[in-house]
C-alpha positions as a printed NumPy array, in Angstrom:
array([[ 17.769,  -4.524,  15.929],
       [ 17.665,  -4.493,  12.128],
       [ 14.933,  -6.678,  10.671],
       [ 13.614,  -7.296,   7.201],
       [ 10.069,  -7.654,   5.904],
       [  9.704,  -9.8  ,   2.793],
       [  6.371,  -9.693,   0.965],
       [  5.299, -12.558,  -1.297],
       [  4.494, -13.13 ,  -4.095],
       [  6.101,  -9.847,  -5.209],
       [  9.324, -10.557,  -3.336],
       [  9.625,  -6.929,  -2.196],
       [ 11.901,  -6.435,   0.804],
       [ 11.604,  -3.577,   3.307],
       [ 13.759,  -2.756,   6.336],
       [ 11.489,  -2.437,   9.375],
       [ 11.879,   0.115,  12.149],
       [ 11.488,  -0.675,  15.845],
       [  7.892,  -0.544,  17.14 ],
       [  6.55 ,  -0.389,  13.573],
       [  3.573,  -2.444,  12.436],
       [  3.853,  -4.537,   9.314],
       [  1.243,  -2.341,   7.605],
       [  3.115,   0.873,   8.442],
       [  6.399,  -0.601,   7.217],
       [  4.819,  -1.812,   3.982],
       [  3.2  ,   1.569,   3.273],
       [  6.407,   3.45 ,   4.107],
       [  8.245,   1.154,   1.711],
       [  5.812,   1.912,  -1.095],
       [  3.865,  -1.366,  -0.97 ],
       [  0.102,  -0.73 ,  -1.107],
       [ -1.448,  -3.276,   1.22 ],
       [ -5.214,  -3.602,   1.613],
       [ -6.419,  -1.963,   4.827],
       [ -9.397,  -0.207,   6.348],
       [ -9.675,   0.896,   9.959],
       [ -5.976,   0.517,  10.936],
       [ -7.199,  -0.389,  14.434],
       [ -7.72 ,  -4.142,  14.261],
       [-11.478,  -3.963,  13.817],
       [-12.292,  -4.59 ,  10.164],
       [ -9.975,  -7.407,   9.052],
       [ -9.166,  -5.86 ,   5.661],
       [ -5.398,  -6.163,   6.238],
       [ -5.485,  -9.832,   7.192],
       [ -2.78 , -11.943,   5.602],
       [ -0.588, -14.982,   6.119],
       [  2.737, -15.148,   7.933],
       [  5.027, -17.522,   6.024],
       [  8.124, -17.4  ,   8.232],
       [  8.734, -15.545,  11.488],
       [  6.461, -14.562,  14.362],
       [  4.316, -11.526,  15.139],
       [  3.04 ,  -9.86 ,  18.275],
       [ -0.462,  -8.387,  18.054],
       [ -1.76 ,  -5.257,  19.721],
       [ -5.443,  -4.886,  20.541],
       [ -7.865,  -6.149,  17.913],
       [-11.442,  -7.329,  17.554],
       [-11.99 , -11.085,  17.765],
       [-14.384, -10.768,  14.81 ],
       [-11.508,  -9.538,  12.63 ],
       [ -9.154, -12.438,  13.421],
       [-10.358, -15.67 ,  14.967],
       [ -8.249, -17.951,  17.126],
       [ -8.381, -20.585,  14.398],
       [ -7.044, -18.11 ,  11.837],
       [ -4.164, -17.191,  14.151],
       [ -3.352, -20.878,  14.61 ],
       [ -3.319, -21.233,  10.814],
       [ -0.723, -18.487,  10.475],
       [ -2.871, -15.438,   9.736],
       [ -2.287, -11.993,  11.213],
       [ -3.759,  -8.494,  11.149],
       [ -0.928,  -6.482,   9.684],
       [ -2.256,  -3.137,  11.001],
       [ -1.596,  -4.191,  14.591],
       [  1.096,  -6.862,  14.156],
       [  4.776,  -6.193,  14.795],
       [  7.848,  -8.384,  14.951],
       [ 11.282,  -8.531,  16.586],
       [ 13.012, -10.417,  13.774],
       [ 12.981, -11.016,  10.029],
       [  9.56 , -11.975,   8.708],
       [  8.035, -13.151,   5.429],
       [  4.358, -12.597,   4.695],
       [  1.982, -13.328,   1.833],
       [ -0.069, -10.368,   0.642],
       [ -1.44 ,  -9.052,  -2.656],
       [ -0.637,  -5.486,  -3.598],
       [ -3.536,  -3.093,  -4.22 ],
       [ -2.25 ,  -1.36 ,  -7.321],
       [ -5.182,   1.006,  -7.967],
       [ -4.215,   3.33 ,  -5.1  ],
       [ -0.457,   3.077,  -5.646],
       [ -0.011,   6.552,  -7.134],
       [ -2.458,   8.397,  -4.878],
       [ -0.728,  10.712,  -2.413],
       [ -1.856,  10.823,   1.219],
       [ -1.933,  14.449,   2.398],
       [ -2.706,  16.42 ,   5.546],
       [ -4.741,  19.465,   4.574],
       [ -6.926,  22.183,   6.086],
       [-10.582,  22.418,   5.101],
       [-13.55 ,  24.659,   5.826],
       [-17.019,  23.487,   6.825],
       [-19.044,  24.807,   3.891],
       [-22.482,  23.456,   4.828],
       [-24.099,  21.265,   7.481],
       [-27.329,  19.542,   6.535],
       [-29.216,  17.459,   9.093],
       [-30.825,  15.022,   6.671],
       [-32.496,  12.84 ,   9.331],
       [-33.076,  12.532,  13.061],
       [-29.464,  11.446,  13.62 ],
       [-27.396,  12.001,  10.449],
       [-25.718,  15.239,   9.376],
       [-24.069,  15.712,   5.985],
       [-20.94 ,  17.861,   6.129],
       [-19.587,  19.488,   2.988],
       [-15.925,  20.412,   3.357],
       [-14.162,  22.943,   1.137],
       [-10.436,  22.574,   0.423],
       [ -8.161,  25.564,  -0.179],
       [ -8.377,  26.719,  -3.798],
       [ -4.745,  25.754,  -4.329],
       [ -5.299,  22.142,  -3.253],
       [ -6.851,  19.122,  -4.937],
       [ -7.373,  15.737,  -3.314],
       [ -7.013,  12.747,  -5.603],
       [ -8.954,   9.795,  -4.178],
       [-10.777,   6.631,  -5.165],
       [-14.527,   6.453,  -4.567],
       [-15.098,   4.672,  -1.243],
       [-11.914,   5.79 ,   0.536],
       [-11.967,   7.691,   3.839],
       [-10.245,  10.574,   5.614],
       [ -9.133,  11.05 ,   9.222],
       [-10.446,  14.264,  10.794],
       [ -8.054,  15.761,  13.37 ],
       [-10.151,  16.734,  16.407],
       [ -9.335,  19.594,  18.749],
       [ -8.204,  17.221,  21.485],
       [ -5.598,  15.651,  19.21 ],
       [ -7.519,  12.496,  18.348],
       [ -8.495,  11.338,  14.875],
       [-11.932,  10.279,  13.667],
       [-12.371,   8.37 ,  10.413],
       [-15.175,   9.174,   7.964],
       [-15.791,   7.869,   4.462],
       [-15.89 ,  10.258,   1.536],
       [-19.483,  10.067,   0.297],
       [-18.992,  11.701,  -3.095],
       [-17.201,  10.487,  -6.216],
       [-13.921,  11.958,  -7.525],
       [-15.592,  13.563, -10.559],
       [-17.843,  15.598,  -8.221],
       [-15.24 ,  16.77 ,  -5.722],
       [-15.789,  20.506,  -5.373],
       [-16.568,  19.603,  -1.758],
       [-15.788,  16.5  ,   0.289],
       [-19.048,  15.096,   1.628],
       [-19.139,  13.209,   4.942],
       [-22.153,  11.466,   6.515],
       [-21.859,  11.628,  10.315],
       [-24.292,   9.822,  12.582],
       [-24.985,  11.396,  15.961],
       [-24.106,   8.919,  18.701],
       [-25.251,  10.056,  22.144],
       [-22.155,  10.528,  24.3  ],
       [-19.845,  10.367,  21.303],
       [-17.396,  13.199,  21.828],
       [-16.916,  14.225,  18.208],
       [-20.408,  13.464,  16.917],
       [-21.903,  15.401,  19.864],
       [-19.716,  18.328,  18.89 ],
       [-20.727,  18.138,  15.234],
       [-24.422,  17.798,  16.051],
       [-24.631,  20.449,  18.759],
       [-21.748,  22.923,  18.442],
       [-20.049,  22.926,  15.048],
       [-20.557,  26.038,  12.92 ],
       [-20.311,  26.654,   9.199],
       [-16.999,  28.168,   8.03 ],
       [-15.158,  26.392,  10.848],
       [-11.633,  25.289,   9.915],
       [-10.464,  21.703,  10.464],
       [ -7.584,  19.515,   9.32 ],
       [ -7.706,  16.026,   7.885],
       [ -5.406,  13.328,   6.542],
       [ -6.278,  11.244,   3.503],
       [ -7.319,   9.587,   1.375],
       [ -7.004,   6.287,   3.223],
       [ -8.233,   2.725,   2.928],
       [ -8.717,   0.144,   0.208],
       [-12.518,   0.019,   0.078],
       [-13.131,   0.923,  -3.551],
       [-14.45 ,  -0.705,  -6.7  ],
       [-12.197,  -3.286,  -8.337],
       [-12.54 ,  -2.393, -12.002],
       [-10.444,  -5.258, -13.373],
       [-13.486,  -7.542, -13.095],
       [-16.739,  -7.956, -14.978],
       [-18.472,  -9.851, -12.147],
       [-21.855,  -8.642, -10.881],
       [-21.646,  -6.594,  -7.681],
       [-23.514,  -6.918,  -4.388],
       [-23.325,  -3.897,  -2.076],
       [-24.376,  -4.335,   1.56 ],
       [-24.69 ,  -1.336,   3.882],
       [-26.005,  -0.564,   7.34 ],
       [-26.528,   2.965,   8.621],
       [-23.969,   5.468,   7.367],
       [-22.137,   2.595,   5.721],
       [-24.153,   3.931,   2.801],
       [-21.694,   6.856,   2.52 ],
       [-18.753,   5.163,   0.731],
       [-21.147,   2.997,  -1.26 ],
       [-22.845,   6.194,  -2.48 ],
       [-19.467,   7.389,  -3.76 ],
       [-18.758,   4.044,  -5.431],
       [-22.15 ,   4.018,  -7.143],
       [-21.892,   7.6  ,  -8.361],
       [-18.473,   6.778,  -9.779],
       [-19.763,   3.616, -11.492],
       [-22.745,   5.405, -13.033],
       [-20.603,   8.31 , -14.217],
       [-18.121,   5.936, -15.852],
       [-20.843,   3.917, -17.53 ],
       [-20.017,   0.616, -15.815],
       [-22.645,  -1.876, -16.971],
       [-22.076,  -4.702, -14.504],
       [-25.173,  -5.809, -12.604],
       [-25.257,  -3.974,  -9.249],
       [-27.591,  -4.693,  -6.32 ],
       [-27.608,  -2.537,  -3.16 ],
       [-29.035,  -3.875,   0.097],
       [-29.326,  -1.095,   2.696],
       [-30.219,  -2.304,   6.18 ],
       [-31.631,  -0.147,   8.989],
       [-33.866,  -0.455,  12.031],
       [-36.737,   1.766,  10.886],
       [-37.675,   3.669,   7.753],
       [-36.356,   6.924,   9.275],
       [-32.869,   5.363,   9.419],
       [-32.757,   5.085,   5.606],
       [-31.724,   8.717,   5.575],
       [-31.451,   9.25 ,   1.796],
       [-34.156,   6.941,   0.381],
       [-34.851,   9.059,  -2.684],
       [-31.299,   8.788,  -4.006],
       [-31.024,   5.024,  -4.612],
       [-34.628,   5.036,  -5.812],
       [-33.684,   7.612,  -8.453],
       [-30.645,   5.556,  -9.434],
       [-32.835,   2.496,  -9.885],
       [-35.098,   4.388, -12.284],
       [-32.179,   5.841, -14.236],
       [-29.922,   2.765, -14.489],
       [-31.333,  -0.584, -15.696],
       [-28.353,  -2.484, -14.245],
       [-29.014,  -1.234, -10.686],
       [-31.442,  -2.594,  -8.074],
       [-32.111,  -1.11 ,  -4.626],
       [-33.437,  -3.292,  -1.794],
       [-34.004,  -1.579,   1.587],
       [-34.294,  -3.955,   4.553],
       [-35.746,  -2.937,   7.947],
       [-35.019,  -4.977,  11.072],
       [-37.493,  -3.233,  13.405],
       [-40.061,  -1.3  ,  11.313],
       [-42.468,   0.763,  13.398],
       [-46.233,   0.666,  13.019],
       [-46.016,   4.196,  11.635],
       [-43.724,   2.976,   8.856],
       [-46.546,   0.853,   7.384],
       [-43.702,  -1.146,   5.88 ],
       [-44.485,  -3.774,   3.252],
       [-40.899,  -4.288,   2.077],
       [-38.159,  -6.642,   3.223],
       [-37.613,  -7.194,   6.952],
       [-34.972,  -8.853,   9.128],
       [-31.185,  -8.585,   9.087],
       [-29.699,  -7.26 ,   5.875],
       [-27.194, -10.068,   5.322],
       [-29.987, -12.614,   5.742],
       [-31.939, -10.871,   2.988],
       [-28.936, -11.352,   0.699],
       [-28.733, -15.037,   1.618],
       [-32.438, -15.472,   0.901],
       [-31.929, -14.067,  -2.604],
       [-28.675, -15.783,  -3.595],
       [-27.918, -19.475,  -3.193],
       [-24.594, -19.32 ,  -5.053],
       [-22.231, -16.323,  -4.933],
       [-19.281, -17.971,  -6.662],
       [-19.447, -15.525,  -9.568],
       [-19.936, -12.303,  -7.592],
       [-18.052,  -9.527,  -5.844],
       [-19.383,  -8.299,  -2.476],
       [-18.704,  -4.9  ,  -0.895],
       [-19.944,  -4.553,   2.706],
       [-19.81 ,  -1.435,   4.87 ],
       [-21.311,  -0.668,   8.259],
       [-21.352,  -2.126,  11.745],
       [-18.606,  -4.707,  12.427],
       [-21.173,  -7.352,  13.426],
       [-22.854,  -7.011,  10.025],
       [-19.565,  -7.085,   8.108],
       [-18.47 , -10.212,   9.957],
       [-21.812, -11.963,   9.411],
       [-21.893, -10.958,   5.749],
       [-18.396, -12.336,   5.191],
       [-19.153, -15.65 ,   6.888],
       [-22.444, -16.177,   5.089],
       [-21.234, -15.029,   1.66 ],
       [-18.21 , -17.33 ,   1.762],
       [-20.516, -20.176,   2.805],
       [-22.431, -19.535,  -0.442],
       [-19.322, -19.943,  -2.565],
       [-17.979, -16.384,  -2.659],
       [-14.167, -16.486,  -3.05 ],
       [-12.383, -14.99 ,  -0.014],
       [-10.626, -12.421,  -2.162],
       [-13.886, -11.139,  -3.692],
       [-15.207,  -9.783,  -0.366],
       [-14.269,  -6.162,   0.325],
       [-15.263,  -4.418,   3.527],
       [-15.064,  -1.317,   5.653],
       [-16.293,  -1.739,   9.233],
       [-17.492,   1.378,  11.063],
       [-16.389,   0.776,  14.635],
       [-16.152,   2.417,  18.017],
       [-13.61 ,   1.767,  20.772],
       [-15.977,  -0.762,  22.368],
       [-15.63 ,  -2.939,  19.249],
       [-11.975,  -3.535,  20.099],
       [-10.898,  -6.286,  22.461],
       [ -7.552,  -7.367,  23.817]])
């Protein structure tokens, strides 16, 4: 049955195909909607249904609460419809002209930088260039036909190689393979760039960056881009981890702090060991932010890491006056984060 998607406030109209999500239809029609995981886990594609009804596939409760559904909100990455529908959604114009490609790449180097994080450097064919925005991600095509999403950890101006930070998760099929079996010069394929987690440059607001674990990867790319471009907005990075060993590149943000007067680095450990002899901040990373800022009305917040952190950061930041549309996130999730 023919059905039409209307997107406000732009008024753009797109004919939808059967069994197509609203996000897929919008992207096919050339409308750049905000999105992250495309699996109902991060909430980046959340928007309001004005007229019509949607049916949701699986999604995480943290990404869309029951109250939000009752108030007409939907996750467009996993929402479909059987009839005409009108939604409200801002277009992300910065990525509008960036082409999504599927390309081969070669594993150039593998560097185990900590007890559970490996940095992969991927080399593209000499005839290919990948235009991307700092903070976006790619989907690696695995040998069993699945896809695994990883953020690009370098900035576009330093793109001789694509750098990925991959944490080894025991029992994780792909991360086990990378950690134990992958060899340099191996050939893989990927699709990208994807996602809308990147710096909004049409603002002069100070920036709070919140990361846990390898959520540091896209934030690293964003920071390197900002420093290279000479962006002078105040920037504060909170990087949360369990122990000191989990801050797997501590020297890098420390160097940035020395080199850039507008940048501050605050590591936060939730379970420091006795061997850490830690005298810095402790507890949950979003709580450290709340302890430092009583009013976030004039800020932008970029959060990346575990879904539970992203959800908590969003809730607490909004409670401190942060406008809803000034919170940008990318949740690193596993299949267990999804619920029906």
